[in-house]
N, C-alpha and C positions, 0 to 999 in steps of 0.2 A: 384942624377944623375942615379944611378943604377936602382932605382925603377921606375923612369920616363922612362928609356929605356926599362925596363921589360914590362910595360903596353903599351908603344908606339909600340914595336915590335908585341906584342900580338894583338892589334887592327888593325895594318896594315895588318897582316896576315889574320885576320878575313875579312877585307874589300876585300882582294884578293881571298876570297872564299876558303882559306885553311881550311880543316876539323879542328874542334875545338881542338880535341885531339893533332893533330900535332902542331897547333898554340901554345898551352900551352907548349908543350915539347920544341919546337924550341926557344920560347921566354926565357924559363928558361935556356936552354943550352947556348945561346948567352950571356945572362946576367952573368952567372957564369964564362964564359971564359974571357969576356972583362972587367968586373967590380967587380969581387970578387975573393978572395983567397980560397973560398970553393971548394973542389975537385968536379969534375963533376960526380964522382961516387955517390954523394948524390942523384942524380936523380934516378938512378937504385935502390938504397937502399930504398928510400921513396916510389917509385912506387910499389915495391914488398910489402913493409910493408902496404901500403895503401889498397891493395886488399887481404891481408892475414887476412881475417876476416870471421868468421862463419856467422854472421848476413847478410853479403853481399850475401851469397848463396841464400837468399830469392828472390833476384832480377830476376835471370834467370828462376826460377821455377814459379814465379808469371807471368812473361812474357809468358812462355810456357802454363800455365793454361789458360790465356786469349785467346791465339791463338787456343787452343783446343776447348774452349767453343764456340768461333766464328765459327769454322769449324764444330762442332758437333751438331749444331742446338739449343744450349741453348739460344743464343741471340735472335733468331727468335721467340722462344716460349715466352720469356719475352715480346717481342713487342706485340705479339698476345694477351697475357693476359691483359696487361695494356691498350691496345687499346680497348678491350672489356669493360673496366670499364669507361674510360674517353674519349675515342676517338670520341664520338658523340657530345660533347659540343663544343661551339665556341672556336676555337684555340686548340681543343682537340688533334689533331695529333701532334701539336708542344709540347703540354704538355706531351704527351706520350713519345716523343723523350727525353725530359728532365728527366722524371721519370725513363725511361729505362736506360739512361746514369748513373743516380744515383745508380740504382740497379746493373748495370754491373760494376760500379766502386767498389762495394763491392765484386767483384769476381776477376777482373783482376789487379787492382792497377796501371793501365797505362792509360794515357790520349789518346795516339795514338790508342791503342787497342780499347778503348771505342768509339772513333769517327769512326774508320773504321768498327767496328762490327755493331754498331747501325745505322750509316749513310748509310750503304749499303742497309738497309731495309727502313729506315724512310724518307730519302731525296726523293727518287722516289715516295713514297706513299704520302708525303705532296704535291709534285708538281702535282700529279694526281688529288688531291682534290682542286687545285686552288691556293696553296701557291706559292709565287714567288721562283724561284730557288735560288736566292741570299739570301733571308731570311732563307730558309730551310737549306742551307749550313752554314750560319752564326750561326744559333741557334744550330745546331749540334756541330759546332766547339767550341762554348762557353760552351755548356753543357759537352763537353768532358773534360774541365778543372776540373770538379768535380771528375774525375777518379783518381786524385792524392791527393784528400782531404779526401773523404770517405774511410775508411780503407777496405782492406789493401792498402798501398801506397808505391811505390818504393822510392820516394823522402824522405818519413819519415824514411825509413830504412837507407838511406844515411845520413840524418841529425842525426839520433840516433847514428850511428857509429862515426861520426865526433865530435859531442858534448858530447858523453857519456850519453845521455838521454835515458830513457826507451822507447824502441820502442812500447811496449804494451801501455804505457801511451799516447804516440803520437797517436796511433791508436784510443784510446778511446777519446782523445780530439778532433780528427778530425771529429767525427760524426756530431755534431750540426753545425759547420761551413759549412760542406758539404751540409747538409740539407737546411740551410739558402741560400746558393748559388743557389740551385735548386729552392727554393721558389721565390727568386728574379727573376730568368729567367722565371718562370711560370707566374708571374705577368706581366712582360714585354711582354711575348708572348701573353697573353690575351688582353692586351691593343692594341698591334699591330694588332692582329687578328680581334678585334672588329672594329678597324679603317678601315682595308682593306677588311673586309668581308670574312676572312678565316674561312670556316666552318669545321666541323668535318666529321666523316663518315656519310654515307647516312641514317642510322637508329640506334636507340637505341637497343642494344642486350637484349635478354631475360635473366632471371636469370639462365636458363638452359644452355644457350650459355656461360655465364660468368663462370659457374661452370665447363663446359667442357674445356674451355681455361685454367682455373686454374689447372685442373687435368693434362692437357698436360704439363703445365709449372711447375708442382710440384717439379720435381727433379732439375730444374733450380733455383727455389726459395729456395730450401733446401740448396744449395751450400754455400751461405754466412753464413747461420745459423750454419752449421757444422764448417766452417773455423774460423769465428770470435768467435763463441761460445767456440770452443776449446782453442783459444788464451786467452780469458778473464777468462775462468774457470781455467786456468793454466794447462790444460791437455797437451798442447804442445806449443813450442815457435813459433814466427812468421816464422822462417825458416822452421821448421817442418810442419807448417800449409801450407806453399807454396808447399811443396812436396806432402802433402795430397791432396791439391787442384788439382795438376796435375793428380794424380791417380784417383781422383773422376771424373774429367772432362773426362778422357779417358774412364772410365767405362761407364759413362752416355752416352757419344757420340757414343760408339761402341755397347754396349749391350742393352741400354734402348731406346734411340732415333734412333739408328742405322743409323746415318747420317755421322759419322766420318769414312771416307774411309782411305785406306792405303795412297793414294795420299795426302789426307787432313792432315793426321798425319805427313807425311813427310814434307810438306810445313810448318806446325806449328812448328816442331822441327827445321827446317832449319832457319826460320825467327827468332826464339828465340835465336839460336846460333849466328847468324849474329849480331843481336841487342845487345846481351850480350857481344860479342867480342868488339864492339865499346864502350859499356858502361864501361867495365872493363878497356879498354885502357884509357878512359877519367878519370876514377877514379884514376888510378895509377899516371898519369902525373899531374892531378890536386892536388894530395897529395904532389907531389914534388914541385909544384908551391907554394902551401900554406906553405910548410916547409921553402922555401926560404924567403917568406914574414915574417914568424915568426923570422927567424934568423936575418933578417935586422930590426926587431922590427917595422915593418910597421903597424901592428894592433894598437899598442899603439899610434903611430904618427897620424894615421887616427882618432882614438878615441879622441885624444886631439884636433884635428882640428874641429871635429864635435861639441865637447863640447865648443869650443871657440866661435862658432856661437851663441849658446844659452844653458842655463842650465835649460830651461823649458822642462820637460819631454814630454809634449804634442807636442811641436814643434819639438823636436829631433826625436820622433817616426814618426812624419809626414814626416820629411826629409828622414828618413830611408826608409819609404814606397815609397816615390817618387823615390829615388835612385834605389830601388829594382825593381820597375815597369819599369824603363828605362833599367836596366840590363837585365830584362826578355825579352825585345824586341829583344835582340841581342845574348844572350848567353844561352845555354842549362841549364836546372835547375840543373843537376848533378854537372858539374864543378863549377857553380855559388854557389851552396850550400857548396861545399868543401872549396872553396876559401874564401867566405864571412862570413861563420859562425864564424871562429876564430876572425874576425875583428869586427863584429857587435853584436855578442851575449853579450860580456862584457858590451857594452854600454847599451843595452836593460835591462840587469839584474841590472845595476846601477840605473835604474829608476823604479825598482820594478817589472819588467816583468819577469815571470818565464821562464826557458829554454824551457819548453813544449809549452807555449803560443807563444814564439818567433819562435819556429819551425813551428807552424801552420801559423803564419803571414808570415814568410819567404817563405814557400812553396806556400801559396796562391798568393803572389806577383809574384813569378816565374811562377806559373800555369797560371795566367792571361796573362803572356807573351806568352803562347802557342797559344792564339787566338788574339794577338796584332800584327798589321802590323809593320815592313815589313817582319819579319822572323818567325811568329808564325807557329809552325809545324802543329797544328790542322787546321789552315787555308789551308795549302797545301794539307792535306789529304782530307778535305771537298771539296776543289776545284777540286781535282782529281776525286772524286766520282760524284760530281754534274756537272762537265764540265763547271763550271762558273769561270770567271776570278777573280783574286785576288782583282782587283779594285772594282768590284761590291760587293763582299763579305765584303770587308773592310768598305764600306759605311753602310752596315746593322749591322755590328758587334759593332759599336761604342755605340749604345744605350744599348746593352747587356753588354758591358764592364762597363758602368756606374753602372748598377745594381750590378755587381761583386765587383766593387771598394767600393760601399756603405757597402756591407757585410764585406769587408776587414777592413774598418775603424771601424765597430762594433767589429770585432774580436780584433783589436788593443787596443781599449779603454774600452771595456766592458768585464772585466775579466771572469765573470761566463760563458760566451759562450764556453770557452775552458776548464773550470775547473768543470763544473756542474756534469759531469759523473765521475770525478776523486775522489770525496769525498764519 
């Protein structure tokens, strides 16, 4: 009864548009008062313990770095460089959007930052060359999901803290799945462009023009090399890498590209602070929510229920994927990761899946939720940029989601995709 009430209150509050952090906290508080002898101080204790983590410091710094790079001209130069290489072929501008999102993902670690930074340039450019507004927005929203798969990744940091897994190994394992997601979107983009006659830029650039665009984008391209190279070589931790990323972005934006103004820096810091405040609030209360589930032995009961349906690993993992895809449609990835990891990880491990692979699978499911109606945050950002209604974007996004789900199934059932770079 207590668990049923916990989830019932939580979902009722969500349907009433109560912010998810408050919904989690209120549901936990009411359940403790009405159905449990556990003191309500448990909420404060677990909320504080949940955010008292050095690795979590990486989150605000990666957010800030992404904001500074967007304001400092780094995103624009990446667009110009990749457009000079593949922008002239059929569907080229759409492919540029995907590739730049993949590259920007290796800088910002955020899906929203990726969509807003790349979409601001590429959606108007695609529309100018004959692409429909709805497809341009949908493609950008779908490509933005790669932002949390290709490292660095904020959700990987959260999962690493919750599960005790190595964040560096999660970053390493996310490379190939992220690339495959990009390839899937590029293939679909080409097919759609061929069918609808979406052309690239007006002419093929010369080698000199490609070299000049590379020269201008050099410092932007160097950013992920420094950040990820330092992590994988053991020179610094992911948290230290996030701080270095902020310093690097600031220096490049102010002194090299000279596009990061005082106003731009102020907005970047302000946005990072606001988003981090909301994120920290959700992390703390989600930890208390998850602690209550553990105390009531809910993970074990849910695991027993799932295993009672089938003891076939293939079917169980498929059911987990379907469940996570549905969750991702309605709940933000951060609280979902904190709440569901203790429940689902033991089940996946019992069927031979490593915690690292499960972390990639979990994050991919929830990332697809970013571009899935009705509450995909990437859809809202793309809609705001393109001035296209959610209903029109939703029609175009379905074919792109199919491609992402195919990659998700490959990650689930083909182990080397997540382990090839770990050996």
